[in-house]
N, CA, C and O atoms as a CHARMM CRD file, in Angstrom:
* protein
*
  296
    1    1 MET  N     13.74000  -2.42800  -6.45800 PROA 1      0.00000
    2    1 MET  CA    13.43400  -3.52200  -4.99300 PROA 1      0.00000
    3    1 MET  C     12.39500  -5.10100  -4.62300 PROA 1      0.00000
    4    1 MET  O     11.26700  -4.75200  -4.27500 PROA 1      0.00000
    5    2 VAL  N     12.48800  -5.98400  -4.63000 PROA 2      0.00000
    6    2 VAL  CA    11.97400  -7.35300  -4.77500 PROA 2      0.00000
    7    2 VAL  C     11.78100  -7.51700  -3.41400 PROA 2      0.00000
    8    2 VAL  O     12.55900  -7.28100  -2.49000 PROA 2      0.00000
    9    3 LEU  N     10.03500  -8.18300  -3.39500 PROA 3      0.00000
   10    3 LEU  CA    10.07400  -8.79000  -2.22000 PROA 3      0.00000
   11    3 LEU  C      9.67300  -9.73500  -2.53100 PROA 3      0.00000
   12    3 LEU  O      9.00900  -9.80600  -3.56500 PROA 3      0.00000
   13    4 THR  N      9.92800 -10.84700  -1.73900 PROA 4      0.00000
   14    4 THR  CA     9.80800 -12.54600  -1.40400 PROA 4      0.00000
   15    4 THR  C      9.02600 -13.05100  -0.36200 PROA 4      0.00000
   16    4 THR  O      8.83900 -12.35000   0.63200 PROA 4      0.00000
   17    5 GLN  N      8.52400 -14.21300  -0.45400 PROA 5      0.00000
   18    5 GLN  CA     7.45400 -14.71300   0.76000 PROA 5      0.00000
   19    5 GLN  C      8.47400 -15.68400   1.94200 PROA 5      0.00000
   20    5 GLN  O      8.59800 -15.69000   3.16600 PROA 5      0.00000
   21    6 ASP  N      9.10600 -16.48700   0.73800 PROA 6      0.00000
   22    6 ASP  CA     9.75000 -17.62400   1.25100 PROA 6      0.00000
   23    6 ASP  C     10.02100 -18.26600   0.24900 PROA 6      0.00000
   24    6 ASP  O      9.92000 -17.64100  -0.80700 PROA 6      0.00000
   25    7 ASP  N     10.48800 -19.81800   0.16400 PROA 7      0.00000
   26    7 ASP  CA    10.95300 -20.95800  -0.60400 PROA 7      0.00000
   27    7 ASP  C      9.93000 -21.48400  -1.02200 PROA 7      0.00000
   28    7 ASP  O     10.09000 -22.23900  -1.98100 PROA 7      0.00000
   29    8 PHE  N      8.68900 -21.32600  -0.55200 PROA 8      0.00000
   30    8 PHE  CA     7.29900 -21.97100  -0.65300 PROA 8      0.00000
   31    8 PHE  C      7.26000 -23.22800  -0.15100 PROA 8      0.00000
   32    8 PHE  O      6.11100 -23.63500   0.02500 PROA 8      0.00000
   33    9 LYS  N      8.14200 -23.99300   0.14300 PROA 9      0.00000
   34    9 LYS  CA     7.75500 -24.96000   1.25300 PROA 9      0.00000
   35    9 LYS  C      6.15700 -25.48300   1.70900 PROA 9      0.00000
   36    9 LYS  O      5.51600 -26.52200   1.54800 PROA 9      0.00000
   37   10 LYS  N      5.94400 -24.36700   2.26300 PROA 10     0.00000
   38   10 LYS  CA     4.20400 -24.18400   2.24900 PROA 10     0.00000
   39   10 LYS  C      3.49000 -23.93500   1.14600 PROA 10     0.00000
   40   10 LYS  O      2.37800 -23.40900   1.09700 PROA 10     0.00000
   41   11 GLY  N      4.19600 -24.34900   0.20100 PROA 11     0.00000
   42   11 GLY  CA     2.96600 -24.08200  -1.02600 PROA 11     0.00000
   43   11 GLY  C      3.12400 -22.40600  -1.51500 PROA 11     0.00000
   44   11 GLY  O      3.18200 -21.36400  -0.86300 PROA 11     0.00000
   45   12 ARG  N      3.16500 -22.74400  -3.18600 PROA 12     0.00000
   46   12 ARG  CA     3.07300 -21.49300  -3.83700 PROA 12     0.00000
   47   12 ARG  C      1.62800 -20.80400  -3.82900 PROA 12     0.00000
   48   12 ARG  O      1.39300 -19.64000  -4.15300 PROA 12     0.00000
   49   13 ASP  N      0.79500 -21.67400  -3.43400 PROA 13     0.00000
   50   13 ASP  CA    -0.71200 -21.10700  -3.45000 PROA 13     0.00000
   51   13 ASP  C     -1.23800 -20.44300  -2.32900 PROA 13     0.00000
   52   13 ASP  O     -2.36000 -19.94300  -2.41600 PROA 13     0.00000
   53   14 ARG  N     -0.55300 -20.36000  -1.23200 PROA 14     0.00000
   54   14 ARG  CA    -1.52100 -20.27200  -0.09300 PROA 14     0.00000
   55   14 ARG  C     -1.53700 -18.48100  -0.18000 PROA 14     0.00000
   56   14 ARG  O     -0.79000 -18.04700  -1.05800 PROA 14     0.00000
   57   15 VAL  N     -2.16200 -17.61300   0.48000 PROA 15     0.00000
   58   15 VAL  CA    -2.19200 -16.05700   0.44500 PROA 15     0.00000
   59   15 VAL  C     -1.22200 -15.77900   1.06100 PROA 15     0.00000
   60   15 VAL  O     -0.65300 -16.51700   1.86600 PROA 15     0.00000
   61   16 LYS  N     -0.83500 -14.38600   0.67600 PROA 16     0.00000
   62   16 LYS  CA     0.31800 -13.60200   0.76300 PROA 16     0.00000
   63   16 LYS  C      0.00800 -12.57300   1.09300 PROA 16     0.00000
   64   16 LYS  O     -0.83800 -11.82600   0.60100 PROA 16     0.00000
   65   17 GLY  N      0.75200 -12.41400   2.07700 PROA 17     0.00000
   66   17 GLY  CA     0.96500 -10.77100   2.80200 PROA 17     0.00000
   67   17 GLY  C      0.52400 -10.51200   3.78800 PROA 17     0.00000
   68   17 GLY  O      0.34000  -9.37700   4.22800 PROA 17     0.00000
   69   18 ILE  N      0.23200 -11.74400   4.40700 PROA 18     0.00000
   70   18 ILE  CA    -0.57900 -11.68100   5.67200 PROA 18     0.00000
   71   18 ILE  C      1.25600 -11.44300   6.71400 PROA 18     0.00000
   72   18 ILE  O      2.31900 -12.06200   6.67400 PROA 18     0.00000
   73   19 GLY  N      0.78800 -10.30200   7.46900 PROA 19     0.00000
   74   19 GLY  CA     1.41700 -10.27300   8.33700 PROA 19     0.00000
   75   19 GLY  C      2.44100  -8.62300   8.10900 PROA 19     0.00000
   76   19 GLY  O      3.01500  -7.94300   8.96000 PROA 19     0.00000
   77   20 VAL  N      2.30500  -8.41500   6.45000 PROA 20     0.00000
   78   20 VAL  CA     3.32400  -7.47500   5.88700 PROA 20     0.00000
   79   20 VAL  C      2.46900  -6.05900   5.65400 PROA 20     0.00000
   80   20 VAL  O      1.36700  -6.14200   5.11100 PROA 20     0.00000
   81   21 ARG  N      2.73000  -5.40700   5.86200 PROA 21     0.00000
   82   21 ARG  CA     2.41100  -3.67300   5.06400 PROA 21     0.00000
   83   21 ARG  C      3.50000  -3.25300   4.85200 PROA 21     0.00000
   84   21 ARG  O      4.32500  -3.54400   5.71800 PROA 21     0.00000
   85   22 LEU  N      3.92600  -2.54000   3.84100 PROA 22     0.00000
   86   22 LEU  CA     4.96400  -1.92900   3.48000 PROA 22     0.00000
   87   22 LEU  C      4.23400  -0.67000   3.32400 PROA 22     0.00000
   88   22 LEU  O      3.08000  -0.58000   2.90400 PROA 22     0.00000
   89   23 TRP  N      5.42500   0.85400   3.90400 PROA 23     0.00000
   90   23 TRP  CA     5.03700   2.10000   4.06200 PROA 23     0.00000
   91   23 TRP  C      6.35700   2.94200   3.24100 PROA 23     0.00000
   92   23 TRP  O      7.54800   2.93400   3.55100 PROA 23     0.00000
   93   24 PHE  N      5.64100   3.69800   2.03000 PROA 24     0.00000
   94   24 PHE  CA     6.18800   4.57200   1.02800 PROA 24     0.00000
   95   24 PHE  C      5.84500   5.68000   1.83900 PROA 24     0.00000
   96   24 PHE  O      4.73000   5.69500   2.36100 PROA 24     0.00000
   97   25 TYR  N      6.95400   6.97400   2.09100 PROA 25     0.00000
   98   25 TYR  CA     6.65100   8.05200   2.23200 PROA 25     0.00000
   99   25 TYR  C      7.17200   8.67400   0.97300 PROA 25     0.00000
  100   25 TYR  O      7.89300   8.11300   0.14800 PROA 25     0.00000
  101   26 THR  N      6.66000  10.06100   0.91800 PROA 26     0.00000
  102   26 THR  CA     6.41500  10.79600  -0.32200 PROA 26     0.00000
  103   26 THR  C      6.67000  12.07800  -0.35200 PROA 26     0.00000
  104   26 THR  O      6.21500  12.59900   0.66700 PROA 26     0.00000
  105   27 ALA  N      7.11300  12.72900  -0.94700 PROA 27     0.00000
  106   27 ALA  CA     6.71800  14.51900  -1.03200 PROA 27     0.00000
  107   27 ALA  C      6.21000  14.57100  -2.20800 PROA 27     0.00000
  108   27 ALA  O      6.83300  15.40400  -2.86600 PROA 27     0.00000
  109   28 GLN  N      5.28400  14.03200  -2.86800 PROA 28     0.00000
  110   28 GLN  CA     4.80800  14.14500  -4.03000 PROA 28     0.00000
  111   28 GLN  C      2.78700  14.70800  -3.17000 PROA 28     0.00000
  112   28 GLN  O      2.14400  14.60900  -2.12500 PROA 28     0.00000
  113   29 ASP  N      2.71000  15.11300  -4.19700 PROA 29     0.00000
  114   29 ASP  CA     0.83800  15.02700  -3.67100 PROA 29     0.00000
  115   29 ASP  C     -0.10600  13.98100  -3.26500 PROA 29     0.00000
  116   29 ASP  O     -0.63800  13.21000  -4.06500 PROA 29     0.00000
  117   30 LEU  N     -0.29700  13.97800  -2.00400 PROA 30     0.00000
  118   30 LEU  CA    -0.58300  12.03200  -1.95300 PROA 30     0.00000
  119   30 LEU  C     -1.89500  12.25600  -2.70000 PROA 30     0.00000
  120   30 LEU  O     -1.81100  11.70800  -3.79900 PROA 30     0.00000
  121   31 ASP  N     -3.11400  12.87000  -2.51800 PROA 31     0.00000
  122   31 ASP  CA    -4.20900  13.12700  -3.22000 PROA 31     0.00000
  123   31 ASP  C     -4.33200  12.81700  -5.08400 PROA 31     0.00000
  124   31 ASP  O     -5.21300  12.33800  -5.79800 PROA 31     0.00000
  125   32 GLY  N     -3.16400  13.29100  -5.29900 PROA 32     0.00000
  126   32 GLY  CA    -2.99700  13.23200  -6.69000 PROA 32     0.00000
  127   32 GLY  C     -2.72400  11.95600  -6.95600 PROA 32     0.00000
  128   32 GLY  O     -3.43300  11.11600  -7.51100 PROA 32     0.00000
  129   33 LEU  N     -1.22600  11.83400  -6.35200 PROA 33     0.00000
  130   33 LEU  CA    -0.79900   9.67500  -6.55600 PROA 33     0.00000
  131   33 LEU  C     -2.30700   9.28300  -6.35700 PROA 33     0.00000
  132   33 LEU  O     -2.74300   8.85100  -7.42500 PROA 33     0.00000
  133   34 ALA  N     -3.05500   9.28100  -5.57500 PROA 34     0.00000
  134   34 ALA  CA    -4.27100   7.78400  -4.88800 PROA 34     0.00000
  135   34 ALA  C     -5.38900   8.18300  -6.10100 PROA 34     0.00000
  136   34 ALA  O     -6.20700   7.33300  -6.45200 PROA 34     0.00000
  137   35 ALA  N     -5.37100   9.63700  -6.76700 PROA 35     0.00000
  138   35 ALA  CA    -6.10300   9.32700  -8.09500 PROA 35     0.00000
  139   35 ALA  C     -5.19500   8.62800  -9.14700 PROA 35     0.00000
  140   35 ALA  O     -5.43400   7.42500  -9.25300 PROA 35     0.00000
  141   36 ARG  N     -4.44200   8.99500  -9.75800 PROA 36     0.00000
  142   36 ARG  CA    -3.82700   7.87800 -10.33500 PROA 36     0.00000
  143   36 ARG  C     -3.71200   6.67400 -10.05000 PROA 36     0.00000
  144   36 ARG  O     -3.76200   5.85700 -10.96900 PROA 36     0.00000
  145   37 ALA  N     -3.58400   6.37500  -9.12500 PROA 37     0.00000
  146   37 ALA  CA    -3.80700   4.84000  -9.05800 PROA 37     0.00000
  147   37 ALA  C     -5.09500   4.58000  -9.11700 PROA 37     0.00000
  148   37 ALA  O     -4.94800   3.52400  -9.73200 PROA 37     0.00000
  149   38 LYS  N     -6.76700   4.70000  -8.93200 PROA 38     0.00000
  150   38 LYS  CA    -7.60500   4.67900  -9.25900 PROA 38     0.00000
  151   38 LYS  C     -8.27300   4.60600  -9.74100 PROA 38     0.00000
  152   38 LYS  O     -9.36900   4.04700  -9.68600 PROA 38     0.00000
  153   39 ALA  N     -7.41800   5.56400 -10.79300 PROA 39     0.00000
  154   39 ALA  CA    -7.18200   6.03600 -12.23600 PROA 39     0.00000
  155   39 ALA  C     -7.01500   4.98700 -13.11100 PROA 39     0.00000
  156   39 ALA  O     -7.72700   4.88100 -14.11000 PROA 39     0.00000
  157   40 SER  N     -5.69500   3.79300 -12.69500 PROA 40     0.00000
  158   40 SER  CA    -5.13700   2.68900 -13.37600 PROA 40     0.00000
  159   40 SER  C     -6.25300   1.41900 -13.01000 PROA 40     0.00000
  160   40 SER  O     -6.20700   0.39400 -13.68900 PROA 40     0.00000
  161   41 GLY  N     -7.54000   1.59300 -11.57900 PROA 41     0.00000
  162   41 GLY  CA    -7.98600   0.69000 -11.96900 PROA 41     0.00000
  163   41 GLY  C     -8.06000  -0.31000 -10.60500 PROA 41     0.00000
  164   41 GLY  O     -8.56100  -1.43000 -10.50200 PROA 41     0.00000
  165   42 ILE  N     -7.24600   0.67200  -9.41900 PROA 42     0.00000
  166   42 ILE  CA    -6.26200   0.10700  -8.32400 PROA 42     0.00000
  167   42 ILE  C     -7.89800   0.57800  -7.47500 PROA 42     0.00000
  168   42 ILE  O     -8.63500   1.49700  -7.83100 PROA 42     0.00000
  169   43 VAL  N     -8.11900  -0.36600  -6.30900 PROA 43     0.00000
  170   43 VAL  CA    -8.97300  -0.03800  -5.57900 PROA 43     0.00000
  171   43 VAL  C     -8.40900   0.32200  -4.41600 PROA 43     0.00000
  172   43 VAL  O     -7.50300  -0.45600  -4.11600 PROA 43     0.00000
  173   44 LEU  N     -8.68700   1.76300  -3.12000 PROA 44     0.00000
  174   44 LEU  CA    -7.91400   2.11000  -2.00200 PROA 44     0.00000
  175   44 LEU  C     -8.45100   1.57400  -1.13300 PROA 44     0.00000
  176   44 LEU  O     -9.65700   1.40800  -1.31900 PROA 44     0.00000
  177   45 ASP  N     -8.04000   1.20500  -0.19200 PROA 45     0.00000
  178   45 ASP  CA    -8.79400   0.58100   1.27900 PROA 45     0.00000
  179   45 ASP  C     -8.98000   1.49100   1.84500 PROA 45     0.00000
  180   45 ASP  O     -9.83700   1.21700   2.68600 PROA 45     0.00000
  181   46 GLN  N     -8.60300   2.78900   1.94100 PROA 46     0.00000
  182   46 GLN  CA    -8.82100   3.90400   2.47000 PROA 46     0.00000
  183   46 GLN  C     -8.38700   5.02700   1.77000 PROA 46     0.00000
  184   46 GLN  O     -7.15900   5.05500   1.69600 PROA 46     0.00000
  185   47 GLU  N     -8.97000   6.00100   1.20600 PROA 47     0.00000
  186   47 GLU  CA    -8.58500   7.18600   0.75300 PROA 47     0.00000
  187   47 GLU  C     -7.81100   8.28500   1.44000 PROA 47     0.00000
  188   47 GLU  O     -7.81700   8.28100   2.67100 PROA 47     0.00000
  189   48 PRO  N     -7.52800   8.68500   1.16600 PROA 48     0.00000
  190   48 PRO  CA    -6.67700   9.82600   1.29100 PROA 48     0.00000
  191   48 PRO  C     -7.03700  10.63100   3.07000 PROA 48     0.00000
  192   48 PRO  O     -8.07200  11.29100   3.16100 PROA 48     0.00000
  193   49 ALA  N     -6.47400  10.54400   3.84800 PROA 49     0.00000
  194   49 ALA  CA    -6.88000  11.44400   4.89900 PROA 49     0.00000
  195   49 ALA  C     -6.03800  12.30000   5.82300 PROA 49     0.00000
  196   49 ALA  O     -4.83600  12.32300   5.56000 PROA 49     0.00000
  197   50 ASP  N     -6.27200  12.69200   6.39600 PROA 50     0.00000
  198   50 ASP  CA    -5.36800  13.24800   7.68100 PROA 50     0.00000
  199   50 ASP  C     -5.09600  12.69200   8.88000 PROA 50     0.00000
  200   50 ASP  O     -6.00500  12.51500   9.69200 PROA 50     0.00000
  201   51 MET  N     -3.87100  12.36000   9.13300 PROA 51     0.00000
  202   51 MET  CA    -3.86700  11.74900  10.36500 PROA 51     0.00000
  203   51 MET  C     -3.90900  12.66700  11.45800 PROA 51     0.00000
  204   51 MET  O     -3.85000  13.86300  11.17100 PROA 51     0.00000
  205   52 PRO  N     -4.02000  12.26100  12.92100 PROA 52     0.00000
  206   52 PRO  CA    -3.98000  12.74700  14.02700 PROA 52     0.00000
  207   52 PRO  C     -2.25200  13.43200  14.26100 PROA 52     0.00000
  208   52 PRO  O     -2.03900  14.57600  14.66400 PROA 52     0.00000
  209   53 TRP  N     -1.58400  12.80700  14.03800 PROA 53     0.00000
  210   53 TRP  CA    -0.38500  12.76900  14.24000 PROA 53     0.00000
  211   53 TRP  C      0.56000  13.47100  12.81200 PROA 53     0.00000
  212   53 TRP  O      1.78900  13.46500  12.87100 PROA 53     0.00000
  213   54 GLY  N     -0.20400  14.08000  11.51700 PROA 54     0.00000
  214   54 GLY  CA     0.08700  15.05900  11.15200 PROA 54     0.00000
  215   54 GLY  C      0.10000  14.69600   9.89200 PROA 54     0.00000
  216   54 GLY  O     -0.18000  15.59000   9.09400 PROA 54     0.00000
  217   55 ALA  N      0.39400  13.42000   9.37200 PROA 55     0.00000
  218   55 ALA  CA     0.68200  12.62200   8.21600 PROA 55     0.00000
  219   55 ALA  C     -0.51800  12.75200   7.48900 PROA 55     0.00000
  220   55 ALA  O     -1.37700  13.23800   8.22400 PROA 55     0.00000
  221   56 ARG  N     -0.98700  12.49500   6.22500 PROA 56     0.00000
  222   56 ARG  CA    -1.82700  12.37900   5.35200 PROA 56     0.00000
  223   56 ARG  C     -1.64600  11.08200   4.41400 PROA 56     0.00000
  224   56 ARG  O     -0.94000  10.80800   3.44300 PROA 56     0.00000
  225   57 ILE  N     -2.62700  10.41700   5.17300 PROA 57     0.00000
  226   57 ILE  CA    -2.29200   8.87000   4.02100 PROA 57     0.00000
  227   57 ILE  C     -3.12700   8.00600   3.41600 PROA 57     0.00000
  228   57 ILE  O     -4.18600   7.82800   4.01800 PROA 57     0.00000
  229   58 PHE  N     -2.95500   7.32500   2.26000 PROA 58     0.00000
  230   58 PHE  CA    -4.01800   6.53300   1.68400 PROA 58     0.00000
  231   58 PHE  C     -3.32200   4.93700   1.67900 PROA 58     0.00000
  232   58 PHE  O     -2.13500   4.64700   1.83100 PROA 58     0.00000
  233   59 MET  N     -4.30500   4.17000   1.48600 PROA 59     0.00000
  234   59 MET  CA    -3.99200   2.99500   1.82600 PROA 59     0.00000
  235   59 MET  C     -4.83700   1.58000   0.74000 PROA 59     0.00000
  236   59 MET  O     -6.01800   1.58700   0.39300 PROA 59     0.00000
  237   60 LEU  N     -3.70300   0.39400   0.37900 PROA 60     0.00000
  238   60 LEU  CA    -4.19500   0.09100  -0.37800 PROA 60     0.00000
  239   60 LEU  C     -3.57300  -1.64900  -0.32900 PROA 60     0.00000
  240   60 LEU  O     -2.83200  -2.02100   0.58100 PROA 60     0.00000
  241   61 THR  N     -4.09600  -2.72200  -1.64000 PROA 61     0.00000
  242   61 THR  CA    -3.75900  -3.72900  -1.48000 PROA 61     0.00000
  243   61 THR  C     -3.47500  -4.03800  -2.41800 PROA 61     0.00000
  244   61 THR  O     -4.22000  -3.70900  -3.34100 PROA 61     0.00000
  245   62 ASP  N     -2.04400  -4.97300  -2.78600 PROA 62     0.00000
  246   62 ASP  CA    -1.68700  -5.17600  -4.18100 PROA 62     0.00000
  247   62 ASP  C     -2.60300  -6.35600  -4.45600 PROA 62     0.00000
  248   62 ASP  O     -3.49900  -6.81500  -3.74800 PROA 62     0.00000
  249   63 PRO  N     -2.16300  -6.74700  -5.67100 PROA 63     0.00000
  250   63 PRO  CA    -2.95000  -7.98100  -6.47900 PROA 63     0.00000
  251   63 PRO  C     -2.43100  -9.18900  -5.38300 PROA 63     0.00000
  252   63 PRO  O     -3.35600  -9.83700  -4.89400 PROA 63     0.00000
  253   64 ASP  N     -1.41800  -9.46200  -5.06300 PROA 64     0.00000
  254   64 ASP  CA    -0.49800 -10.37800  -4.16400 PROA 64     0.00000
  255   64 ASP  C     -0.99300 -10.61400  -3.05200 PROA 64     0.00000
  256   64 ASP  O     -0.61000 -11.58200  -2.39500 PROA 64     0.00000
  257   65 GLY  N     -2.24900  -9.50600  -2.47800 PROA 65     0.00000
  258   65 GLY  CA    -2.05700  -9.58900  -1.01200 PROA 65     0.00000
  259   65 GLY  C     -1.38100  -8.77700  -0.08500 PROA 65     0.00000
  260   65 GLY  O     -1.58000  -8.76800   1.13000 PROA 65     0.00000
  261   66 PHE  N     -0.54800  -8.07300  -0.73000 PROA 66     0.00000
  262   66 PHE  CA     0.46100  -6.90900   0.30300 PROA 66     0.00000
  263   66 PHE  C     -0.19500  -5.93000   0.58800 PROA 66     0.00000
  264   66 PHE  O     -0.64200  -5.20200  -0.29900 PROA 66     0.00000
  265   67 LYS  N     -0.38500  -5.70900   1.79300 PROA 67     0.00000
  266   67 LYS  CA    -1.18800  -4.06500   2.46100 PROA 67     0.00000
  267   67 LYS  C      0.40500  -2.76400   2.25100 PROA 67     0.00000
  268   67 LYS  O      1.62700  -2.74200   2.39900 PROA 67     0.00000
  269   68 ILE  N     -0.43200  -2.11700   1.93900 PROA 68     0.00000
  270   68 ILE  CA     0.76200  -0.67900   1.41100 PROA 68     0.00000
  271   68 ILE  C      0.31700   0.22900   1.65700 PROA 68     0.00000
  272   68 ILE  O     -0.86100   0.27900   1.30400 PROA 68     0.00000
  273   69 SER  N      0.79700   1.36600   2.29500 PROA 69     0.00000
  274   69 SER  CA     0.37200   2.40200   3.01400 PROA 69     0.00000
  275   69 SER  C      1.59200   3.52400   2.13300 PROA 69     0.00000
  276   69 SER  O      2.78100   3.27000   1.94200 PROA 69     0.00000
  277   70 PHE  N      0.85000   4.76100   1.71600 PROA 70     0.00000
  278   70 PHE  CA     1.47500   6.29400   1.42500 PROA 70     0.00000
  279   70 PHE  C      1.25300   6.62900   2.23400 PROA 70     0.00000
  280   70 PHE  O      0.28200   6.39000   2.95200 PROA 70     0.00000
  281   71 SER  N      2.56100   7.65700   2.42900 PROA 71     0.00000
  282   71 SER  CA     2.19700   8.74800   3.72100 PROA 71     0.00000
  283   71 SER  C      2.92800   9.97500   3.12000 PROA 71     0.00000
  284   71 SER  O      3.85600   9.89000   2.31600 PROA 71     0.00000
  285   72 LYS  N      2.50700  10.89800   3.50600 PROA 72     0.00000
  286   72 LYS  CA     3.22400  12.46500   3.26700 PROA 72     0.00000
  287   72 LYS  C      2.88500  13.45100   4.52000 PROA 72     0.00000
  288   72 LYS  O      1.72600  13.69100   4.85900 PROA 72     0.00000
  289   73 GLU  N      4.02200  13.98900   5.16200 PROA 73     0.00000
  290   73 GLU  CA     4.02600  14.49800   6.48600 PROA 73     0.00000
  291   73 GLU  C      3.43600  15.89200   5.94500 PROA 73     0.00000
  292   73 GLU  O      3.65200  16.33300   4.81600 PROA 73     0.00000
  293   74 SER  N      2.71500  16.46700   6.85700 PROA 74     0.00000
  294   74 SER  CA     2.39300  17.75300   6.71200 PROA 74     0.00000
  295   74 SER  C      3.32500  18.90400   7.36000 PROA 74     0.00000
  296   74 SER  O      3.02500  20.09000   7.22400 PROA 74     0.00000
């Protein structure tokens, strides 16, 4: 997967990721995935938590500023 913002007519050094959130749905152990992310130095925006609609999720912001959510349905 490649994620690009644009042709940089507004500059290459501006804040990226505004208005974008990527959702990844997984069958993996979500808590284990979050623990591996944290062990590699990633700071989570939200620790794994159960949502009212039945999913378990955690969230982070990548180094470029893109918001990423990981979800596992229960």
